[in-house]
C-alpha positions as a LaTeX table, in Angstrom:
\begin{tabular}{lrrr}
\hline
Residue & $x$ (\AA) & $y$ (\AA) & $z$ (\AA) \\
\hline
Unk1 & $-21.68$ & 26.60 & $-47.27$ \\
Unk2 & $-25.17$ & 27.75 & $-46.24$ \\
Unk3 & $-25.19$ & 24.80 & $-43.82$ \\
Unk4 & $-22.82$ & 26.70 & $-41.50$ \\
Unk5 & $-24.70$ & 29.97 & $-41.23$ \\
Unk6 & $-23.18$ & 31.01 & $-37.88$ \\
Unk7 & $-19.58$ & 30.36 & $-38.97$ \\
Unk8 & $-17.52$ & 33.36 & $-40.16$ \\
Unk9 & $-16.78$ & 33.36 & $-43.89$ \\
Unk10 & $-13.02$ & 33.24 & $-43.29$ \\
Unk11 & $-13.32$ & 30.02 & $-41.29$ \\
Unk12 & $-15.52$ & 28.52 & $-44.01$ \\
Unk13 & $-12.83$ & 29.12 & $-46.63$ \\
Unk14 & $-10.17$ & 27.66 & $-44.31$ \\
Unk15 & $-12.31$ & 24.54 & $-43.91$ \\
Unk16 & $-12.48$ & 24.17 & $-47.69$ \\
Unk17 & $-8.79$ & 24.92 & $-48.35$ \\
Unk18 & $-7.65$ & 22.36 & $-45.79$ \\
Unk19 & $-10.20$ & 19.79 & $-46.97$ \\
Unk20 & $-11.88$ & 19.63 & $-43.58$ \\
Unk21 & $-15.27$ & 20.36 & $-45.12$ \\
Unk22 & $-15.77$ & 19.33 & $-48.73$ \\
Unk23 & $-18.83$ & 20.58 & $-50.58$ \\
Unk24 & $-20.92$ & 17.82 & $-52.14$ \\
Unk25 & $-21.55$ & 20.14 & $-55.12$ \\
Unk26 & $-17.84$ & 20.08 & $-56.04$ \\
Unk27 & $-16.95$ & 17.55 & $-58.72$ \\
Unk28 & $-13.25$ & 17.57 & $-57.85$ \\
Unk29 & $-12.92$ & 18.78 & $-54.25$ \\
Unk30 & $-9.31$ & 17.58 & $-53.99$ \\
Unk31 & $-8.22$ & 20.47 & $-56.22$ \\
Unk32 & $-8.99$ & 22.87 & $-53.35$ \\
Unk33 & $-7.03$ & 21.15 & $-50.59$ \\
Unk34 & $-4.32$ & 19.27 & $-52.54$ \\
Unk35 & $-1.79$ & 22.18 & $-52.42$ \\
Unk36 & $-2.05$ & 22.29 & $-48.61$ \\
Unk37 & $-1.06$ & 18.63 & $-48.26$ \\
Unk38 & 1.63 & 18.84 & $-50.93$ \\
Unk39 & 3.31 & 21.59 & $-48.89$ \\
Unk40 & 2.91 & 19.48 & $-45.76$ \\
Unk41 & 4.51 & 16.45 & $-47.44$ \\
Unk42 & 7.39 & 18.61 & $-48.65$ \\
Unk43 & 7.97 & 19.92 & $-45.12$ \\
Unk44 & 8.03 & 16.33 & $-43.81$ \\
Unk45 & 10.73 & 15.47 & $-46.34$ \\
Unk46 & 12.87 & 18.54 & $-45.63$ \\
Unk47 & 12.57 & 18.14 & $-41.87$ \\
Unk48 & 13.50 & 14.45 & $-41.95$ \\
Unk49 & 16.60 & 15.10 & $-44.11$ \\
Unk50 & 17.85 & 18.07 & $-42.06$ \\
Unk51 & 20.84 & 17.04 & $-39.86$ \\
Unk52 & 20.37 & 17.67 & $-36.15$ \\
Unk53 & 22.78 & 17.00 & $-33.30$ \\
Unk54 & 20.33 & 15.30 & $-30.97$ \\
Unk55 & 20.95 & 12.37 & $-28.66$ \\
Unk56 & 19.77 & 8.87 & $-29.73$ \\
Unk57 & 16.46 & 9.18 & $-27.89$ \\
Unk58 & 15.52 & 12.32 & $-29.84$ \\
Unk59 & 16.60 & 10.73 & $-33.13$ \\
Unk60 & 14.22 & 7.82 & $-32.51$ \\
Unk61 & 11.42 & 10.22 & $-31.56$ \\
Unk62 & 12.03 & 12.26 & $-34.75$ \\
Unk63 & 11.84 & 9.15 & $-36.94$ \\
Unk64 & 8.65 & 8.09 & $-35.22$ \\
Unk65 & 7.22 & 11.59 & $-35.62$ \\
Unk66 & 7.93 & 11.66 & $-39.36$ \\
Unk67 & 6.30 & 8.27 & $-39.93$ \\
Unk68 & 3.37 & 9.33 & $-37.81$ \\
Unk69 & 2.90 & 12.58 & $-39.74$ \\
Unk70 & 2.88 & 10.79 & $-43.10$ \\
Unk71 & 0.25 & 8.36 & $-41.79$ \\
Unk72 & $-1.61$ & 11.33 & $-40.35$ \\
Unk73 & $-1.80$ & 13.04 & $-43.77$ \\
Unk74 & $-3.13$ & 9.90 & $-45.45$ \\
Unk75 & $-5.76$ & 9.33 & $-42.75$ \\
Unk76 & $-6.97$ & 12.93 & $-42.93$ \\
Unk77 & $-7.27$ & 12.95 & $-46.73$ \\
Unk78 & $-9.24$ & 9.68 & $-46.74$ \\
Unk79 & $-11.53$ & 10.56 & $-43.82$ \\
Unk80 & $-12.26$ & 14.11 & $-44.98$ \\
Unk81 & $-13.35$ & 12.82 & $-48.38$ \\
Unk82 & $-15.28$ & 9.83 & $-47.03$ \\
Unk83 & $-17.43$ & 11.85 & $-44.63$ \\
Unk84 & $-18.42$ & 14.66 & $-47.02$ \\
Unk85 & $-21.87$ & 13.30 & $-47.98$ \\
Unk86 & $-22.75$ & 12.08 & $-44.50$ \\
Unk87 & $-21.87$ & 15.42 & $-42.88$ \\
Unk88 & $-23.94$ & 17.37 & $-45.40$ \\
Unk89 & $-26.96$ & 15.11 & $-44.79$ \\
Unk90 & $-26.70$ & 15.50 & $-41.01$ \\
Unk91 & $-26.35$ & 19.29 & $-41.25$ \\
Unk92 & $-29.43$ & 19.47 & $-43.49$ \\
Unk93 & $-31.42$ & 17.41 & $-40.98$ \\
Unk94 & $-30.34$ & 19.51 & $-38.01$ \\
Unk95 & $-31.34$ & 22.69 & $-39.87$ \\
Unk96 & $-34.78$ & 21.18 & $-40.48$ \\
Unk97 & $-35.13$ & 20.28 & $-36.80$ \\
Unk98 & $-34.10$ & 23.79 & $-35.68$ \\
Unk99 & $-37.03$ & 25.26 & $-37.60$ \\
Unk100 & $-39.50$ & 23.10 & $-35.63$ \\
Unk101 & $-38.33$ & 24.34 & $-32.24$ \\
Unk102 & $-40.29$ & 27.17 & $-30.62$ \\
Unk103 & $-37.51$ & 28.69 & $-28.55$ \\
Unk104 & $-34.57$ & 30.45 & $-30.15$ \\
Unk105 & $-31.27$ & 28.57 & $-30.30$ \\
Unk106 & $-28.46$ & 29.87 & $-28.11$ \\
Unk107 & $-25.35$ & 29.64 & $-30.24$ \\
Unk108 & $-22.34$ & 29.93 & $-27.97$ \\
Unk109 & $-19.39$ & 30.25 & $-30.33$ \\
Unk110 & $-16.95$ & 30.46 & $-27.40$ \\
Unk111 & $-14.78$ & 32.93 & $-29.29$ \\
Unk112 & $-12.62$ & 33.50 & $-26.23$ \\
Unk113 & $-11.38$ & 29.90 & $-26.34$ \\
Unk114 & $-10.95$ & 29.97 & $-30.11$ \\
Unk115 & $-9.04$ & 33.24 & $-30.02$ \\
Unk116 & $-6.78$ & 32.03 & $-27.23$ \\
Unk117 & $-6.10$ & 28.78 & $-29.10$ \\
Unk118 & $-5.09$ & 30.65 & $-32.27$ \\
Unk119 & $-2.96$ & 33.05 & $-30.22$ \\
Unk120 & $-1.07$ & 30.19 & $-28.57$ \\
Unk121 & $-0.62$ & 28.54 & $-31.97$ \\
Unk122 & 0.95 & 31.61 & $-33.60$ \\
Unk123 & 2.79 & 33.11 & $-30.62$ \\
Unk124 & 6.11 & 31.22 & $-31.14$ \\
Unk125 & 6.54 & 32.90 & $-34.54$ \\
Unk126 & 7.09 & 36.21 & $-32.76$ \\
Unk127 & 10.54 & 34.93 & $-31.79$ \\
Unk128 & 11.58 & 33.79 & $-35.30$ \\
Unk129 & 14.08 & 36.68 & $-35.79$ \\
Unk130 & 15.95 & 35.60 & $-32.65$ \\
Unk131 & 16.43 & 31.96 & $-33.67$ \\
Unk132 & 19.51 & 30.76 & $-35.57$ \\
Unk133 & 18.01 & 27.44 & $-36.64$ \\
Unk134 & 16.24 & 27.10 & $-40.02$ \\
Unk135 & 12.66 & 28.37 & $-40.19$ \\
Unk136 & 11.54 & 24.91 & $-41.30$ \\
Unk137 & 12.22 & 23.65 & $-37.76$ \\
Unk138 & 9.40 & 25.86 & $-36.50$ \\
Unk139 & 6.98 & 25.69 & $-39.45$ \\
Unk140 & 6.99 & 21.89 & $-39.71$ \\
Unk141 & 5.41 & 21.09 & $-36.30$ \\
Unk142 & 2.92 & 23.94 & $-36.76$ \\
Unk143 & 1.22 & 22.32 & $-39.77$ \\
Unk144 & $-0.41$ & 19.40 & $-37.94$ \\
Unk145 & $-1.20$ & 21.70 & $-35.02$ \\
Unk146 & $-2.95$ & 24.08 & $-37.43$ \\
Unk147 & $-4.93$ & 21.28 & $-39.02$ \\
Unk148 & $-6.14$ & 19.80 & $-35.75$ \\
Unk149 & $-6.97$ & 23.30 & $-34.51$ \\
Unk150 & $-9.33$ & 24.05 & $-37.41$ \\
Unk151 & $-10.72$ & 20.51 & $-37.38$ \\
Unk152 & $-11.81$ & 21.11 & $-33.78$ \\
Unk153 & $-13.22$ & 24.51 & $-34.74$ \\
Unk154 & $-15.30$ & 22.76 & $-37.43$ \\
Unk155 & $-16.46$ & 20.10 & $-34.98$ \\
Unk156 & $-17.24$ & 22.87 & $-32.47$ \\
Unk157 & $-19.38$ & 24.71 & $-35.05$ \\
Unk158 & $-21.41$ & 21.56 & $-35.72$ \\
Unk159 & $-21.86$ & 20.58 & $-32.08$ \\
Unk160 & $-22.95$ & 24.14 & $-31.30$ \\
Unk161 & $-26.01$ & 23.49 & $-33.44$ \\
Unk162 & $-26.83$ & 20.40 & $-31.38$ \\
Unk163 & $-26.17$ & 22.27 & $-28.15$ \\
Unk164 & $-28.52$ & 25.06 & $-29.22$ \\
Unk165 & $-31.25$ & 22.57 & $-30.15$ \\
Unk166 & $-30.99$ & 20.67 & $-26.86$ \\
Unk167 & $-31.05$ & 23.98 & $-24.97$ \\
Unk168 & $-34.20$ & 25.02 & $-26.90$ \\
Unk169 & $-35.91$ & 21.74 & $-26.00$ \\
Unk170 & $-35.00$ & 22.08 & $-22.33$ \\
Unk171 & $-36.12$ & 25.71 & $-22.17$ \\
Unk172 & $-39.49$ & 24.84 & $-23.69$ \\
Unk173 & $-39.98$ & 21.97 & $-21.22$ \\
Unk174 & $-39.13$ & 24.28 & $-18.30$ \\
Unk175 & $-41.72$ & 26.78 & $-19.53$ \\
Unk176 & $-44.39$ & 24.10 & $-19.90$ \\
Unk177 & $-43.62$ & 22.87 & $-16.40$ \\
Unk178 & $-44.61$ & 26.29 & $-15.08$ \\
Unk179 & $-47.51$ & 26.87 & $-17.47$ \\
Unk180 & $-48.91$ & 23.39 & $-18.10$ \\
Unk181 & $-51.75$ & 23.51 & $-20.64$ \\
Unk182 & $-53.98$ & 21.13 & $-22.58$ \\
Unk183 & $-51.49$ & 20.76 & $-25.45$ \\
Unk184 & $-48.42$ & 20.47 & $-23.24$ \\
Unk185 & $-48.54$ & 16.69 & $-22.97$ \\
Unk186 & $-48.57$ & 16.22 & $-26.75$ \\
Unk187 & $-45.84$ & 18.82 & $-27.16$ \\
Unk188 & $-43.60$ & 16.99 & $-24.70$ \\
Unk189 & $-44.07$ & 13.79 & $-26.67$ \\
Unk190 & $-43.17$ & 15.64 & $-29.87$ \\
Unk191 & $-40.09$ & 17.12 & $-28.22$ \\
Unk192 & $-39.01$ & 13.67 & $-27.00$ \\
Unk193 & $-39.19$ & 12.43 & $-30.59$ \\
Unk194 & $-37.06$ & 15.37 & $-31.73$ \\
Unk195 & $-34.66$ & 14.67 & $-28.87$ \\
Unk196 & $-34.28$ & 11.05 & $-29.98$ \\
Unk197 & $-33.51$ & 12.19 & $-33.53$ \\
Unk198 & $-30.94$ & 14.71 & $-32.27$ \\
Unk199 & $-29.19$ & 12.06 & $-30.18$ \\
Unk200 & $-29.02$ & 9.77 & $-33.24$ \\
Unk201 & $-27.61$ & 12.56 & $-35.40$ \\
Unk202 & $-25.10$ & 13.54 & $-32.71$ \\
Unk203 & $-23.84$ & 9.96 & $-32.63$ \\
Unk204 & $-23.46$ & 10.08 & $-36.43$ \\
Unk205 & $-21.38$ & 13.24 & $-36.10$ \\
Unk206 & $-19.16$ & 11.49 & $-33.58$ \\
Unk207 & $-18.77$ & 8.56 & $-35.97$ \\
Unk208 & $-17.70$ & 10.91 & $-38.76$ \\
Unk209 & $-15.03$ & 12.55 & $-36.61$ \\
Unk210 & $-13.85$ & 9.66 & $-34.46$ \\
Unk211 & $-11.07$ & 8.35 & $-36.77$ \\
Unk212 & $-9.49$ & 11.78 & $-37.31$ \\
Unk213 & $-9.98$ & 12.56 & $-33.63$ \\
Unk214 & $-8.10$ & 9.42 & $-32.61$ \\
Unk215 & $-5.34$ & 10.33 & $-35.09$ \\
Unk216 & $-5.15$ & 13.84 & $-33.63$ \\
Unk217 & $-5.01$ & 12.47 & $-30.08$ \\
Unk218 & $-2.19$ & 10.06 & $-30.96$ \\
Unk219 & $-0.32$ & 12.97 & $-32.55$ \\
Unk220 & $-1.12$ & 15.12 & $-29.49$ \\
Unk221 & 0.21 & 12.49 & $-27.09$ \\
Unk222 & 3.47 & 11.97 & $-28.97$ \\
Unk223 & 4.11 & 15.68 & $-29.54$ \\
Unk224 & 3.29 & 16.66 & $-25.96$ \\
Unk225 & 5.54 & 13.94 & $-24.53$ \\
Unk226 & 8.42 & 14.92 & $-26.83$ \\
Unk227 & 8.10 & 18.65 & $-26.06$ \\
Unk228 & 7.88 & 18.22 & $-22.28$ \\
Unk229 & 10.74 & 15.70 & $-22.34$ \\
Unk230 & 12.88 & 18.11 & $-24.37$ \\
Unk231 & 12.31 & 20.90 & $-21.83$ \\
Unk232 & 13.09 & 18.62 & $-18.87$ \\
Unk233 & 16.35 & 17.45 & $-20.47$ \\
Unk234 & 17.42 & 21.05 & $-21.19$ \\
Unk235 & 16.74 & 22.09 & $-17.60$ \\
Unk236 & 18.60 & 19.05 & $-16.23$ \\
Unk237 & 21.65 & 19.96 & $-18.30$ \\
Unk238 & 21.62 & 23.58 & $-17.19$ \\
Unk239 & 20.72 & 25.07 & $-20.57$ \\
Unk240 & 20.20 & 28.83 & $-20.71$ \\
Unk241 & 18.25 & 28.90 & $-23.98$ \\
Unk242 & 15.50 & 31.18 & $-22.71$ \\
Unk243 & 13.69 & 31.48 & $-26.06$ \\
Unk244 & 13.63 & 27.71 & $-26.41$ \\
Unk245 & 11.97 & 27.42 & $-23.01$ \\
Unk246 & 9.44 & 30.12 & $-23.90$ \\
Unk247 & 8.47 & 28.68 & $-27.31$ \\
Unk248 & 8.20 & 25.12 & $-26.06$ \\
Unk249 & 6.29 & 26.31 & $-23.01$ \\
Unk250 & 3.78 & 28.08 & $-25.27$ \\
Unk251 & 3.44 & 24.92 & $-27.37$ \\
Unk252 & 2.74 & 22.82 & $-24.26$ \\
Unk253 & 0.10 & 25.34 & $-23.19$ \\
Unk254 & $-1.46$ & 25.06 & $-26.65$ \\
Unk255 & $-1.52$ & 21.24 & $-26.49$ \\
Unk256 & $-3.27$ & 21.11 & $-23.15$ \\
Unk257 & $-5.69$ & 23.94 & $-23.97$ \\
Unk258 & $-6.55$ & 22.18 & $-27.25$ \\
Unk259 & $-7.43$ & 19.04 & $-25.28$ \\
Unk260 & $-9.53$ & 21.16 & $-22.92$ \\
Unk261 & $-11.50$ & 22.71 & $-25.81$ \\
Unk262 & $-12.12$ & 19.28 & $-27.37$ \\
Unk263 & $-13.41$ & 17.68 & $-24.18$ \\
Unk264 & $-15.38$ & 20.78 & $-23.17$ \\
Unk265 & $-17.67$ & 20.88 & $-26.23$ \\
Unk266 & $-18.40$ & 17.14 & $-26.04$ \\
Unk267 & $-19.11$ & 17.37 & $-22.30$ \\
Unk268 & $-21.44$ & 20.37 & $-22.70$ \\
Unk269 & $-23.54$ & 18.78 & $-25.44$ \\
Unk270 & $-23.72$ & 15.49 & $-23.54$ \\
Unk271 & $-24.73$ & 17.22 & $-20.30$ \\
Unk272 & $-27.43$ & 19.31 & $-22.00$ \\
Unk273 & $-28.86$ & 16.32 & $-23.86$ \\
Unk274 & $-28.96$ & 14.04 & $-20.83$ \\
Unk275 & $-30.55$ & 16.73 & $-18.66$ \\
Unk276 & $-33.82$ & 16.54 & $-20.63$ \\
Unk277 & $-34.91$ & 13.29 & $-18.94$ \\
Unk278 & $-34.58$ & 14.94 & $-15.51$ \\
Unk279 & $-36.73$ & 17.90 & $-16.59$ \\
Unk280 & $-39.48$ & 15.62 & $-17.91$ \\
Unk281 & $-39.32$ & 13.51 & $-14.76$ \\
Unk282 & $-39.66$ & 16.63 & $-12.60$ \\
Unk283 & $-42.70$ & 17.68 & $-14.66$ \\
Unk284 & $-44.31$ & 14.24 & $-14.24$ \\
Unk285 & $-43.65$ & 14.18 & $-10.49$ \\
Unk286 & $-45.00$ & 17.71 & $-10.02$ \\
Unk287 & $-48.31$ & 17.09 & $-11.78$ \\
Unk288 & $-48.95$ & 13.58 & $-10.42$ \\
Unk289 & $-49.02$ & 15.16 & $-6.96$ \\
Unk290 & $-52.05$ & 17.13 & $-8.13$ \\
Unk291 & $-54.05$ & 13.93 & $-8.64$ \\
Unk292 & $-53.43$ & 13.61 & $-12.41$ \\
Unk293 & $-51.80$ & 10.17 & $-12.21$ \\
Unk294 & $-53.61$ & 8.52 & $-15.14$ \\
Unk295 & $-53.37$ & 11.58 & $-17.36$ \\
Unk296 & $-49.64$ & 11.93 & $-16.68$ \\
Unk297 & $-48.90$ & 8.25 & $-17.44$ \\
Unk298 & $-47.59$ & 9.06 & $-20.99$ \\
Unk299 & $-45.25$ & 11.63 & $-19.42$ \\
Unk300 & $-43.74$ & 8.92 & $-17.23$ \\
Unk301 & $-43.14$ & 6.74 & $-20.30$ \\
Unk302 & $-41.47$ & 9.66 & $-22.07$ \\
Unk303 & $-39.22$ & 10.19 & $-19.06$ \\
Unk304 & $-38.18$ & 6.52 & $-19.02$ \\
Unk305 & $-37.57$ & 6.59 & $-22.77$ \\
Unk306 & $-35.32$ & 9.63 & $-22.48$ \\
Unk307 & $-33.49$ & 8.05 & $-19.56$ \\
Unk308 & $-32.72$ & 4.98 & $-21.68$ \\
Unk309 & $-31.65$ & 7.07 & $-24.67$ \\
Unk310 & $-28.80$ & 9.03 & $-23.12$ \\
Unk311 & $-26.14$ & 10.61 & $-25.30$ \\
Unk312 & $-22.68$ & 9.15 & $-24.84$ \\
Unk313 & $-19.78$ & 10.22 & $-27.02$ \\
Unk314 & $-17.23$ & 7.47 & $-27.61$ \\
Unk315 & $-14.36$ & 7.21 & $-30.10$ \\
Unk316 & $-14.65$ & 3.85 & $-31.89$ \\
Unk317 & $-15.92$ & 2.36 & $-28.64$ \\
Unk318 & $-12.50$ & 2.68 & $-27.01$ \\
Unk319 & $-12.91$ & 5.63 & $-24.62$ \\
Unk320 & $-15.48$ & 8.20 & $-23.54$ \\
Unk321 & $-14.93$ & 11.80 & $-24.57$ \\
Unk322 & $-15.40$ & 13.37 & $-21.16$ \\
Unk323 & $-13.38$ & 14.97 & $-18.37$ \\
Unk324 & $-12.20$ & 11.60 & $-17.10$ \\
Unk325 & $-10.49$ & 11.03 & $-20.44$ \\
Unk326 & $-8.80$ & 14.43 & $-20.11$ \\
Unk327 & $-7.33$ & 13.39 & $-16.76$ \\
Unk328 & $-6.18$ & 10.09 & $-18.27$ \\
Unk329 & $-4.27$ & 11.85 & $-21.06$ \\
Unk330 & $-2.50$ & 14.16 & $-18.61$ \\
Unk331 & $-1.52$ & 11.15 & $-16.50$ \\
Unk332 & $-0.23$ & 9.35 & $-19.61$ \\
Unk333 & 2.00 & 12.29 & $-20.57$ \\
Unk334 & 3.43 & 12.45 & $-17.06$ \\
Unk335 & 4.14 & 8.71 & $-16.99$ \\
Unk336 & 5.90 & 8.53 & $-20.34$ \\
Unk337 & 7.97 & 11.66 & $-19.70$ \\
Unk338 & 9.26 & 10.13 & $-16.45$ \\
Unk339 & 10.14 & 6.92 & $-18.32$ \\
Unk340 & 12.05 & 8.81 & $-21.05$ \\
Unk341 & 13.88 & 11.01 & $-18.58$ \\
Unk342 & 15.32 & 7.91 & $-16.90$ \\
Unk343 & 17.30 & 7.15 & $-20.07$ \\
Unk344 & 19.19 & 10.49 & $-20.02$ \\
Unk345 & 19.30 & 11.82 & $-16.48$ \\
\hline
\end{tabular}
């Protein structure tokens, strides 16, 4: 666990208990996270066998949700175990790179977003004493939400290391642009090599998380559509269940804020990494104006190399993880809710 030095010890244990991060030193890592998924499977069974007086549309959505959750458990168990060695290797390499950088790394844990996400996740349980339905009806949907919440926290902790390294590279280049010395040219070339390695490692991180991320997004889309649709139907029928509106409203806020946190960390790392080529180009343009055209020729080649080695996060080559994708998901929820509402209203 020394690979996540800036992560609180409590979060580290949660990562291990849920199987999100499995130590390569463990001979039987499944013994740590197996109880968590056994409880989850039991909740799936109890929830699916609990009678509910919903209309046919909700019954179909519940069946689909149960099947989806079972598939979700299997995908998570397989992917968490499969990526354990690769993640450890990448984290070791990024730690080695951090020690070669001159400027200190700016770790931005974004605890405000994390705290707000946890608050939204747990807030509905405040109203448990006022509900007459079984507690299982509230605990069951919280399990996948909890898992995808801490999975994103884990991804956030890893990408923070990349963000800090890219920031350190950019800060050093900015300083050299102001105080250009004899060794600056060689240092820029060294930093471009480090930058290339970081981009490669960042792509490996994306590859390790892309399957679970797609599974989380499918679960997010289905759950968000079902929750919003449920609230619209209740309002159309004149329901006065205030607590139901409040709890479901909090859940919808959690879903959309979770999507915001996911896209935000990818967008920040991508923006910081791709900004390096502009800084090197500005340095080359500034010093060529001073009559150092031949001497600055390697700097131009470095700038072109960085421009052609931009970081681009994609999930299995299907979609980019940026703000455009966030807008697409919101539009998809709106479209499908309108379609479902037409069957009942």
